[in-house]
C-alpha positions as CSV (number, residue, x, y, z in Angstrom):
1,X,82.9,64.3,116.1
2,X,84.5,66.4,113.4
3,X,83.6,69.8,115.3
4,X,85.1,68.1,118.5
5,X,88.3,67.2,116.7
6,X,88.6,70.7,115.4
7,X,88.2,72.1,118.8
8,X,90.8,69.7,120.2
9,X,93.3,70.7,117.5
10,X,92.6,74.4,118.2
11,X,93.3,74.0,122.0
12,X,96.5,72.1,121.4
13,X,97.9,74.7,118.8
14,X,96.8,77.6,121.4
15,X,98.9,75.9,124.1
16,X,101.7,75.1,121.8
17,X,101.9,78.7,120.7
18,X,101.6,80.3,124.1
19,X,104.5,77.9,125.3
20,X,106.7,78.9,122.5
21,X,106.2,82.5,122.8
22,X,107.1,82.3,126.5
23,X,110.2,80.3,125.9
24,X,111.4,83.0,123.3
25,X,110.4,85.9,125.4
26,X,112.5,84.6,128.3
27,X,115.6,83.8,126.4
28,X,115.4,87.0,124.5
29,X,115.6,89.0,127.8
30,X,118.1,87.0,129.7
31,X,120.7,85.7,127.0
32,X,119.6,87.6,123.8
33,X,119.2,84.4,121.7
34,X,117.4,80.9,121.8
35,X,120.1,78.2,122.8
36,X,120.2,75.5,120.2
37,X,120.2,72.7,122.7
38,X,116.8,74.0,124.2
39,X,115.3,74.3,120.8
40,X,116.2,70.5,119.9
41,X,114.9,69.4,123.4
42,X,111.6,71.2,123.2
43,X,111.0,70.2,119.4
44,X,111.4,66.6,120.6
45,X,109.2,67.2,123.7
46,X,106.7,68.9,121.2
47,X,106.6,66.1,118.8
48,X,106.0,63.5,121.8
49,X,103.1,65.5,122.7
50,X,101.6,65.5,119.3
51,X,102.0,61.8,119.0
52,X,100.4,61.4,122.4
53,X,97.4,63.5,121.3
54,X,97.1,61.5,118.2
55,X,97.1,58.2,119.7
56,X,94.6,59.5,122.3
57,X,92.3,60.5,119.5
58,X,92.7,57.1,118.0
59,X,92.4,54.9,121.1
60,X,90.4,57.1,123.6
61,X,88.4,59.0,121.1
62,X,85.8,60.3,123.8
63,X,88.4,61.5,126.2
64,X,88.2,64.9,127.9
65,X,89.9,67.6,125.5
66,X,90.5,70.0,128.2
67,X,93.1,68.1,130.3
68,X,96.1,67.6,128.2
69,X,96.2,71.3,126.7
70,X,96.1,72.8,130.4
71,X,98.7,70.3,131.5
72,X,100.9,71.4,128.5
73,X,100.7,74.9,129.3
74,X,101.4,74.5,133.2
75,X,104.4,72.3,132.3
76,X,105.7,74.7,129.7
77,X,105.4,77.6,132.1
78,X,107.3,75.8,134.8
79,X,110.0,74.9,132.5
80,X,110.2,78.4,131.4
81,X,110.7,79.7,135.0
82,X,113.1,76.8,135.9
83,X,115.2,77.8,132.7
84,X,115.1,81.5,133.8
85,X,116.5,80.7,137.3
86,X,119.1,78.4,135.6
87,X,120.4,81.4,133.6
88,X,121.0,83.6,136.5
89,X,122.5,80.8,138.7
90,X,124.4,78.9,136.1
91,X,122.5,75.6,136.7
92,X,121.2,72.8,134.0
93,X,117.9,71.9,135.9
94,X,115.5,72.9,133.2
95,X,117.5,70.5,130.7
96,X,116.9,67.7,133.1
97,X,113.3,68.7,133.7
98,X,112.7,68.4,129.9
99,X,114.3,65.1,129.7
100,X,111.9,63.9,132.3
101,X,109.1,65.4,130.5
102,X,110.0,63.1,127.5
103,X,109.8,60.1,129.7
104,X,106.5,61.4,131.3
105,X,105.0,61.6,127.8
106,X,106.2,58.2,126.7
107,X,104.8,56.6,129.9
108,X,101.5,58.4,129.5
109,X,101.3,57.2,125.8
110,X,101.7,53.6,126.9
111,X,99.0,54.1,129.4
112,X,96.5,55.6,126.7
113,X,97.3,52.9,124.1
114,X,97.4,49.6,126.4
115,X,95.1,50.4,129.1
116,X,91.9,50.6,127.4
117,X,89.5,49.7,130.4
118,X,90.6,51.2,133.8
119,X,88.4,48.6,135.5
120,X,91.3,46.0,135.1
121,X,93.1,47.9,138.0
122,X,90.4,46.6,140.4
123,X,91.8,43.1,140.0
124,X,95.2,44.1,141.3
125,X,93.8,46.1,144.5
126,X,95.8,44.4,147.0
127,X,98.7,44.1,144.9
128,X,98.6,47.8,144.5
129,X,98.6,48.2,148.2
130,X,101.7,46.1,148.8
131,X,103.3,48.0,146.2
132,X,102.1,51.5,147.5
133,X,103.4,50.5,150.9
134,X,106.8,49.4,149.7
135,X,107.2,52.5,147.7
136,X,106.3,54.7,150.8
137,X,108.6,52.9,153.3
138,X,111.6,52.5,151.0
139,X,113.2,55.6,152.0
140,X,113.7,54.2,155.4
141,X,116.2,51.4,153.9
142,X,119.7,51.9,155.1
143,X,121.4,51.6,151.8
144,X,119.4,53.5,149.3
145,X,117.2,55.9,151.6
146,X,118.5,59.3,151.8
147,X,117.7,62.3,154.0
148,X,117.6,65.7,152.5
149,X,116.6,69.0,154.2
150,X,115.3,67.0,157.2
151,X,113.0,64.7,155.4
152,X,113.8,61.1,154.8
153,X,111.6,60.9,151.5
154,X,114.3,60.2,148.8
155,X,115.6,57.1,147.3
156,X,119.0,57.3,145.7
157,X,119.7,54.8,142.7
158,X,123.4,54.9,141.5
159,X,123.7,56.1,137.8
160,X,120.1,57.6,138.0
161,X,120.0,59.9,140.9
162,X,117.5,60.4,143.5
163,X,113.5,60.2,143.3
164,X,110.7,60.5,145.6
165,X,108.9,57.2,145.7
166,X,106.0,58.6,147.7
167,X,104.9,60.5,144.5
168,X,104.0,57.0,143.0
169,X,102.9,55.4,146.1
170,X,100.0,57.9,146.0
171,X,98.8,56.2,142.5
172,X,98.9,52.8,144.0
173,X,97.4,53.7,147.3
174,X,94.4,55.4,145.3
175,X,93.9,52.2,143.3
176,X,93.6,50.3,146.4
177,X,91.5,52.8,148.3
178,X,89.0,52.9,145.4
179,X,88.6,49.0,145.2
180,X,88.3,48.6,149.1
181,X,85.9,51.3,149.4
182,X,83.8,50.2,146.8
183,X,83.6,46.8,148.0
184,X,82.6,47.8,151.6
185,X,80.6,51.0,150.7
186,X,77.3,49.7,151.8
187,X,78.9,48.7,155.3
188,X,80.5,52.0,155.8
189,X,77.5,53.9,154.7
190,X,75.4,52.5,157.6
191,X,74.7,55.1,160.4
192,X,75.0,55.1,164.3
193,X,73.9,57.5,166.8
194,X,73.3,61.0,166.3
195,X,75.4,63.6,167.9
196,X,74.6,67.4,167.6
197,X,72.5,66.6,164.5
198,X,75.1,64.6,162.8
199,X,74.8,60.9,162.5
200,X,78.0,59.3,163.2
201,X,79.2,56.0,161.8
202,X,79.0,52.8,164.0
203,X,82.0,52.2,166.2
204,X,82.9,49.0,164.4
205,X,83.3,50.8,161.0
206,X,85.9,53.0,162.4
207,X,88.6,50.6,161.6
208,X,89.6,51.6,158.3
209,X,90.0,55.3,159.0
210,X,92.0,54.4,162.4
211,X,94.5,52.3,160.3
212,X,95.0,55.1,157.9
213,X,95.3,57.8,160.5
214,X,97.9,55.7,162.4
215,X,99.7,54.9,158.8
216,X,99.8,58.7,158.1
217,X,101.2,59.7,161.8
218,X,103.8,57.0,161.1
219,X,104.9,58.6,158.0
220,X,105.1,62.0,160.0
221,X,107.0,60.8,162.8
222,X,109.5,58.4,161.0
223,X,110.0,60.2,157.7
224,X,109.5,64.0,159.1
225,X,107.3,64.6,156.1
226,X,104.2,66.6,157.1
227,X,103.1,67.0,153.4
228,X,103.0,63.3,152.3
229,X,101.2,62.2,155.5
230,X,98.6,64.9,155.3
231,X,98.1,64.0,151.5
232,X,97.6,60.6,152.1
233,X,95.1,60.9,155.1
234,X,93.2,63.5,153.1
235,X,92.8,61.4,150.0
236,X,91.3,58.4,152.1
237,X,89.1,60.7,153.9
238,X,87.7,62.4,150.6
239,X,87.2,59.0,148.9
240,X,85.5,57.7,151.9
241,X,83.0,60.6,151.8
242,X,82.5,59.9,148.1
243,X,81.9,56.3,148.7
244,X,79.4,56.8,151.7
245,X,78.1,60.5,151.1
246,X,78.2,61.0,155.0
247,X,79.5,64.1,156.2
248,X,80.3,62.5,159.6
249,X,83.4,61.0,157.8
250,X,84.9,64.5,157.1
251,X,84.3,65.9,160.4
252,X,85.9,62.7,162.0
253,X,88.9,63.0,159.6
254,X,89.4,66.8,160.3
255,X,89.3,66.2,164.3
256,X,91.6,63.2,164.1
257,X,94.3,64.7,162.0
258,X,94.2,68.0,164.0
259,X,94.7,66.0,167.0
260,X,97.5,64.2,165.4
261,X,99.2,67.5,164.0
262,X,99.0,69.2,167.5
263,X,100.5,66.1,169.0
264,X,103.3,66.2,166.5
265,X,103.9,69.8,166.7
266,X,104.5,69.5,170.4
267,X,106.6,66.4,170.1
268,X,108.8,66.9,167.1
269,X,110.8,70.2,166.5
270,X,110.6,70.1,162.7
271,X,106.8,70.3,162.6
272,X,106.8,73.0,165.6
273,X,109.1,75.1,163.8
274,X,106.9,75.4,160.6
275,X,103.7,76.0,162.8
276,X,105.8,78.7,164.7
277,X,107.1,80.3,161.3
278,X,103.4,80.3,160.0
279,X,101.9,82.0,163.2
280,X,104.8,84.5,163.6
281,X,106.3,85.0,160.2
282,X,107.6,88.7,160.6
283,X,108.8,88.3,164.2
284,X,112.7,88.9,164.4
285,X,113.1,85.8,166.5
286,X,111.5,83.7,163.8
287,X,113.1,85.6,160.8
288,X,116.7,85.1,162.3
289,X,116.1,81.4,163.5
290,X,118.3,78.9,161.7
291,X,117.1,76.4,160.8
292,X,113.7,76.3,160.6
293,X,113.1,80.2,160.6
294,X,110.7,82.0,158.5
295,X,113.3,83.7,156.4
296,X,112.2,81.8,153.4
297,X,108.7,82.2,153.8
298,X,109.0,85.9,154.5
299,X,111.2,86.5,151.2
300,X,108.7,84.5,149.0
301,X,105.9,86.6,150.3
302,X,107.7,90.0,149.4
303,X,108.7,88.4,145.9
304,X,105.0,87.7,145.3
305,X,104.1,90.9,146.4
306,X,106.7,92.7,144.2
307,X,105.0,91.5,141.2
308,X,102.0,93.6,141.4
309,X,99.0,93.1,139.0
310,X,101.2,92.4,135.8
311,X,104.6,91.4,137.2
312,X,107.7,92.6,136.1
313,X,108.0,90.3,133.1
314,X,109.8,87.1,132.2
315,X,113.5,87.5,132.8
316,X,113.3,90.8,134.6
317,X,112.7,89.9,138.2
318,X,114.9,88.3,141.1
319,X,113.3,85.0,141.8
320,X,116.7,83.3,142.8
321,X,116.8,85.4,146.0
322,X,114.4,82.9,147.5
323,X,115.8,79.3,148.3
324,X,114.1,76.6,146.3
325,X,112.8,79.1,143.8
326,X,112.3,76.4,141.0
327,X,110.6,73.7,143.3
328,X,108.7,74.6,146.4
329,X,108.6,78.3,145.9
330,X,108.0,78.2,142.1
331,X,104.6,80.0,142.6
332,X,106.2,82.9,144.4
333,X,108.8,83.1,141.5
334,X,106.0,83.1,138.9
335,X,103.9,85.7,141.0
336,X,107.0,88.2,140.8
337,X,107.4,87.9,137.0
338,X,103.9,87.4,135.9
339,X,102.0,89.2,138.5
340,X,98.7,88.7,139.8
341,X,96.9,88.2,136.4
342,X,99.6,85.5,135.7
343,X,99.2,83.6,138.7
344,X,95.4,83.9,138.6
345,X,95.5,82.5,135.1
346,X,97.6,79.5,136.3
347,X,95.2,78.7,139.0
348,X,92.7,78.9,136.5
349,X,94.3,76.0,134.3
350,X,94.6,74.1,137.5
351,X,90.7,74.8,138.0
352,X,89.8,73.5,134.6
353,X,91.7,70.4,135.1
354,X,90.2,69.8,138.6
355,X,86.6,70.6,137.3
356,X,87.1,68.3,134.4
357,X,88.1,65.5,136.7
358,X,85.2,65.9,139.0
359,X,82.9,66.1,136.1
360,X,84.2,62.7,135.0
361,X,83.7,61.4,138.4
362,X,80.1,62.5,138.4
363,X,79.4,61.2,135.1
364,X,80.9,57.8,135.2
365,X,78.5,55.0,136.2
366,X,80.9,52.5,137.5
367,X,81.4,52.9,141.3
368,X,85.0,52.0,141.0
369,X,85.8,54.7,138.3
370,X,84.0,57.3,140.1
371,X,86.1,56.8,143.4
372,X,89.3,56.7,141.5
373,X,88.6,59.6,139.4
374,X,87.4,61.7,142.6
375,X,90.6,60.5,144.3
376,X,93.1,61.3,141.8
377,X,91.6,64.8,141.1
378,X,91.4,65.3,144.9
379,X,94.9,64.6,145.4
380,X,95.9,67.2,142.8
381,X,93.7,69.9,144.1
382,X,94.8,69.1,147.6
383,X,98.5,69.6,146.5
384,X,97.8,72.9,144.7
385,X,96.0,74.2,147.8
386,X,98.6,73.3,150.2
387,X,101.5,74.8,148.1
388,X,99.6,78.0,147.5
389,X,98.1,78.2,150.9
390,X,101.4,77.7,152.3
391,X,103.2,80.5,150.6
392,X,100.2,82.9,151.2
393,X,100.3,82.2,154.9
394,X,96.8,80.3,154.8
395,X,98.2,77.2,156.2
396,X,101.7,76.1,157.3
397,X,104.4,74.9,154.8
398,X,103.9,71.4,154.0
399,X,106.9,70.6,151.7
400,X,104.6,69.4,148.7
401,X,105.3,70.6,145.2
402,X,103.2,72.4,142.7
403,X,102.0,69.7,140.1
404,X,103.4,69.9,136.6
405,X,105.6,72.9,137.4
406,X,108.0,72.4,140.0
407,X,111.4,71.0,139.5
408,X,111.6,67.3,140.1
409,X,111.1,64.2,137.8
410,X,109.1,62.1,140.3
411,X,106.3,64.6,140.7
412,X,106.3,65.2,136.8
413,X,106.2,61.7,136.0
414,X,103.6,60.8,138.6
415,X,101.3,63.7,137.7
416,X,101.5,62.8,134.0
417,X,100.3,59.3,134.8
418,X,97.6,60.8,136.8
419,X,96.4,62.8,133.9
420,X,96.5,59.8,131.7
421,X,94.4,57.7,134.0
422,X,91.9,60.7,134.1
423,X,91.9,60.7,130.3
424,X,91.1,56.9,130.0
425,X,88.4,57.1,132.8
426,X,86.9,60.2,130.9
427,X,86.8,58.2,127.7
428,X,84.5,55.6,129.5
429,X,82.4,58.3,131.1
430,X,81.6,60.1,127.9
431,X,80.9,57.0,125.6
432,X,77.3,57.8,124.2
433,X,74.8,55.1,125.0
434,X,73.9,52.7,122.4
435,X,71.0,53.9,120.2
436,X,68.0,51.5,120.4
437,X,66.2,51.3,117.0
438,X,62.7,50.5,116.4
439,X,63.5,46.8,115.5
440,X,65.3,46.4,118.8
441,X,62.0,47.9,120.7
442,X,60.0,45.6,118.6
443,X,62.3,42.3,119.6
444,X,62.4,43.4,123.2
445,X,58.5,43.7,123.3
446,X,58.1,40.4,121.5
447,X,60.2,38.5,123.9
448,X,58.3,40.0,126.9
449,X,55.0,39.2,125.4
450,X,56.2,35.6,124.6
451,X,57.5,35.0,128.1
452,X,54.4,36.3,129.6
453,X,52.4,34.0,127.4
454,X,54.5,31.0,128.1
455,X,54.1,31.5,131.8
456,X,50.3,31.8,131.5
457,X,50.2,28.6,129.5
458,X,52.4,26.8,131.8
459,X,50.1,27.7,134.8
460,X,47.0,26.6,132.9
461,X,48.5,23.3,131.9
462,X,49.3,22.4,135.7
463,X,47.5,19.3,136.8
464,X,44.7,19.7,139.3
465,X,44.8,17.2,142.1
466,X,41.4,15.9,142.7
467,X,40.6,13.4,145.5
468,X,39.9,9.9,144.0
469,X,37.1,7.6,145.6
470,X,38.2,4.2,146.1
471,X,35.2,2.5,144.5
472,X,35.3,4.7,141.3
473,X,33.2,3.2,138.7
474,X,34.2,3.2,134.8
475,X,31.5,6.0,134.3
476,X,33.4,8.3,136.8
477,X,36.9,7.4,135.2
478,X,35.6,8.3,131.9
479,X,34.1,11.6,133.2
480,X,37.4,12.5,134.8
481,X,39.2,11.8,131.6
482,X,37.0,14.1,129.7
483,X,37.2,16.8,132.1
484,X,38.8,19.6,130.0
485,X,40.6,21.0,133.1
486,X,42.8,17.8,133.6
487,X,45.4,17.2,131.2
488,X,45.5,13.6,129.4
489,X,48.9,12.6,130.5
490,X,48.6,9.4,128.4
491,X,49.2,11.4,125.3
492,X,52.5,13.3,125.5
493,X,52.5,16.3,123.2
494,X,54.7,16.5,120.2
495,X,57.2,19.2,120.2
496,X,59.9,20.5,117.7
497,X,62.8,22.8,118.3
498,X,63.2,26.2,116.5
499,X,66.0,28.6,116.9
500,X,66.1,32.2,115.7
501,X,62.4,32.3,114.4
502,X,60.1,34.9,116.0
503,X,56.5,35.1,115.4
504,X,55.2,38.0,113.5
505,X,53.9,41.1,115.7
506,X,50.6,42.8,114.7
507,X,50.7,46.2,114.0
508,X,49.4,48.3,116.8
509,X,46.9,51.1,116.0
510,X,48.4,54.6,115.7
511,X,47.0,56.7,118.5
512,X,44.8,54.6,120.5
513,X,43.8,55.8,124.1
514,X,44.8,52.5,125.4
515,X,45.5,49.7,123.0
516,X,44.8,46.1,124.1
517,X,47.8,43.8,124.3
518,X,47.9,41.9,120.9
519,X,47.5,38.0,121.3
520,X,50.4,36.6,119.6
521,X,50.1,33.2,117.8
522,X,53.1,31.1,118.7
523,X,54.1,28.6,115.9
524,X,55.5,26.1,118.5
525,X,53.8,23.9,120.9
526,X,54.8,23.8,124.6
527,X,56.3,21.0,126.2
528,X,54.3,20.6,129.7
529,X,56.9,18.2,131.2
530,X,59.5,20.8,132.0
531,X,57.0,23.5,133.2
532,X,56.1,25.0,130.0
533,X,59.7,26.1,129.0
534,X,60.5,26.2,125.2
535,X,62.1,22.9,123.9
């Protein structure tokens, strides 16, 4: 345990040192001095982070040590790039991001301290479903719902600003999906007919995936949000595969969503524009098209390519030439100033978090915890894939943001809660098995032998029913009474009650080839009136 603590402290100090060095280098190159306001806010964030780590060591001693240092590095790198863009644009988004970081650390600390056992979340599965659906549909309300950049996924609260409730809906729906699939895993795992060597599920078991598919298509149609609909459907299919182990669910999920996406691309202009910009990004028609053209995508690609191998250096690039350089296209901004080496290091940090989460999902013995951990980790991995894949022309742009790095309080808080939940689950997964001493083995062996002896005596003392002759003589009756196989019911055995007293176990020879089972002399009589059970 001491070596574990030293390793954890070393990782935290390394993460803090790298973060501080990045901030100092960026401000020295852009403004020539480190602003006092940033220094105070960052010191407060570092203090909250150290408190979080200390309470984690106190209340979750067996938690994974690699998750939070990687999360800290990603967050610090993202805030550094946001502050760098603020210096050239005159914004204060980085300061707000640091304030949201304070809130995220406080909420994560509360989860670490008060959520000792994640299994209590299973009790509120249907409550989580209702809360998740309310959060998901709240942007459609006429008063508080707000449409920004063609997507109606924002809720505006007077005095607090806007936030994306879909970021929190994914957590509540993950709770519900994990509980539902854990309760119905045996039914959904039953196979049906085989088609091309793939065993398909039964038709009557297709109900859940059809319902989730309709809901995700509804989000796409009503809210014009391709990323959120894709994320929810992919999370459910991944958890369904984890629950049943059948590859047919993945095939069905890919086919159904591809069909829905093609239908949406042909029916809705905002989806079709993203597909056209992905297929023909460098065509003059798509580049000059407004809105929905490929100008933003092409500019991000050139910015990413201009970074080369080692980048231009923090504060020496031109990331602000791309719209949404601090949110949707922050990966391109980082690639310009950190180069291929920098973005590969960032992806490696994500890979460490994802691998740690999947290791926790494989180690945990509880089925609900396995599904919940795998669903949460897959959601984060899917977001990273869609953002990086969209900027590098692997898939169309979806509108999702890079976890822990992109500007936005909703995404930052939700992903910190996700990391805190993974830490709680990892604590249960990494707890050592209770050591069984020799006394424990002796007690269990004695209890097993005693139960076996009691059952044998109960069978031996069962009355044997014999046919009686009507004209039995006194001599016959006396012989029957003296028969040793027939118990004498005239005299009830006397019994006493003993608690906590176990008979001694004879010593077994050291290394016999096949030692016989020792006969244990019990010190208490048996009551035959209740089947040989102990009084």
